[in-house]
N, C-alpha and C positions, 0 to 999 in steps of 0.2 A: 503493500499498500504506500501512497506517497501523498502527499499535500502541496500545494505552489503557495509558496509564502517570500516575503522578504523582509529583511530587518532595516532598523532605522539608518544605520551606517550604510547600507548598499543605496538607501534611499538618496541621502546625502550627497552621495558621489556623482549621481546621474545629472545630466545636464537640465536646466529648467525649462519647462513648457512655457512658450509665449502664445497668448491667445490671437489668432490670426485673422480675425471678423470684426466687425464693428461694434461698439457699444452706445445703446442710445439711453437716456436716463429719463424715465417716464415720471415728471414730479409736478404735472397737471393734466388735468381732465380734458384738456384740449387736446392732448397728445394722445390719448387712451385708444381710441376705436381702432387708431390706423395700426396702432401697435399689436391690437389683438387680431385684427385682419390679416396682419402677417404672419403671426402664428399660428391661426386657424387653416391657414393654405401649405404648411409645414407636413411633412410626413411624419416628423419626431421631433419632440423638443424635449430640453432640459431642464431642469426645475431645482431648486435651491432658495433657500431663505437666509437673512442675517438678523442678528437681535444684538442691540448695542450689550456688549459685555457687563456685566455686573460685579464691583469690587470689595462691596461693603456687604456684611452678613445682613440678610432682610432685603436688600433691594433687588428688584426683579424689574426688568423693561419686556415690552411686547416687541412683537417682529417689527422691523423698522424698512425690511427689502426684498421684494421677491425677486428673484433673477427667472427668466425664462428666455431661454438660447435655441435658435436652429443653429445649424450647420457652420452658417458665416456671419449671422447677427444675435445680440445678445440685448435684451430689453430689461432695464432695471427698474422696478415698480417703487415707488419710495413710499410705501404702504405709512410713514410716520407723518407723511404730506399730506397725501391723496385717499389713506384707507384701503379698501378694497371694495373698488364701485362695482356694481351690479354685473357691465359688462366684462370686467375681469374675472368676477365670482363665478358666472355663467360657464368661462371658458374653462376655469380649473374643475368645473364639476362636469363637464361634459365628458361621457364616456367614448365618443367618437374621437375625441384628439388624443393621440397618446403620446403621453408625457414621462418621461424616466428621471429619476430621483434616487436617492442614495438618503437610508434613515430615515425615509420619508414619514413615519409615525411620528417621530421626534416634531419633524414641521409642523406637521397635522396638527398635534395637539396644542405646537405655541401658535398658529393660525387661529383658532377656536377662540381665543383670547380676544380675538377682533373681527374676526367674521362667522356666521354659522354656516359657511359654504359646506357641502357634503365630498371630498376629491371624487372624481372618477377618471378612469381612464390611466392612470398611475403604472408603472412598471417598477418594482424594488429592485436594484442592483444587489442589494447585498444578498438577498436570495438568490437572483440570478447566477452569481458567479462562483456560487458554491456547485451548481453542476459541473462547473468547470476543474473543479477542487481546489479553486482558490480560497485558501484560508483567511487572509487578511479581508477586513470588512472596512478599512477607511477608504476614501478616495483616493488620497494621495497614494497609499500604497496598492490597491488596484491598477490605478494609473501607469504605476512605474513599473509592475509588474507587464503590463499588454505593450506599454511605449517607450520601456528605457528612459521617462522621463521625469521630472520632479515638478509637483505642483507645489509653489511657495507657501505656505501659512502665515507669511508675516503680517500680514495684513488683517488676521481672524481676528485680533482683541483691539480692535481699533472703533472708534465711536461712528456708529452707524446710522445716528441721528443728526451728525453735525451738520450745518447748512448748505454745502455743498460737498459732493462725493471727490474726493481726491484721484486723480491719474491712477494712483496704485490700488486705490479701492475698487475702483471700477474694473481694472483687468484683473484684481483676484476675484470680485463676484461674478464676472462673467465666466471665468476659467471654470469655476466650481459648477455653473451649469451645463457649459458646453461639454467639459469633461465627460458629463452623463450621455450625454448624448455620441459620443466618441466611443464610450466604452460597449454600450449598448448594440451599436452599429458595427463595431468590430468581431464582436461575441456574435450575433446571429449571421452574419456574412462569412462565418466559418474561418474566420483569419486565425486564431486562436488554437493551437494544439498544444496540451499540458504536457503531453510526452516528451514534448520536444524545449519546454521551457526550460531556460537557463537557471530558473527560480522553484526546478523540482527538487524537493526534500522529500527523502524517503522516510516513512516511519517505520519505527521497531515495534514489532506485535509484544505487546506484554502480558505476562503471564497473569493467570487469573487465579486467585487463590479461592 
C-alpha cells in the first residue's frame, strides 16, 4: 500500500506559482450582475472565502470576501461592503453551476452568518483527492503534489476588511480559488498517475495485536 504526500520542507523548495489571469474586485452593486453572468457561462468555477483574522480571545469576524474564479479571471466579491446580494446568492445555490472548493463545509458555516443561502453544485476537493491516494488535504500541499509549485500563504493573516485590498492580497485570494479549478480539471482529465508520482510513499503494514 502507498499514499501520496509531501512534507513542508519539500513544499518550500518549490517555485512559487503566479496567478496567470485577471483579477476583478467587486465592491459595488453596479459591477455585480456582469460578474455573475461571466461565472454562469463558465464550465467550472473555483470557490474560496477570506475572513479577517482574530488575534484577541473572544474576537470574531464574518466572511469579508468570496472568491469565484474561472481558469482566466477571478472575481473578488467584497462581502464586508456589499453583503451577499440575491444575484450572487442565487448563483451559489444553483445546482447547475459547477463550483469547486476545498474545506467547503467551513466556508459554508461561516457564510451562514451573513446569508441564508443553501449552496448547490459544489464539489469538495478533499474528498476527491482521496480517490487518487493523496493523503494531504491542504490546498497548498495538493497543488504542490500535482504541479510542483508552491502557493504562498503570506497574505492569509492580513486584514480582509481594509478599505482597499492590496495587489498582494488580490493575487493571493485569486490563486486560492483558481487553484481549485486547476486541481479539479487536472484530475478529471486523467493527467495525474499516482503510481508514478515522485511523492509516492509506501505504507508499512502494521501488525494488529
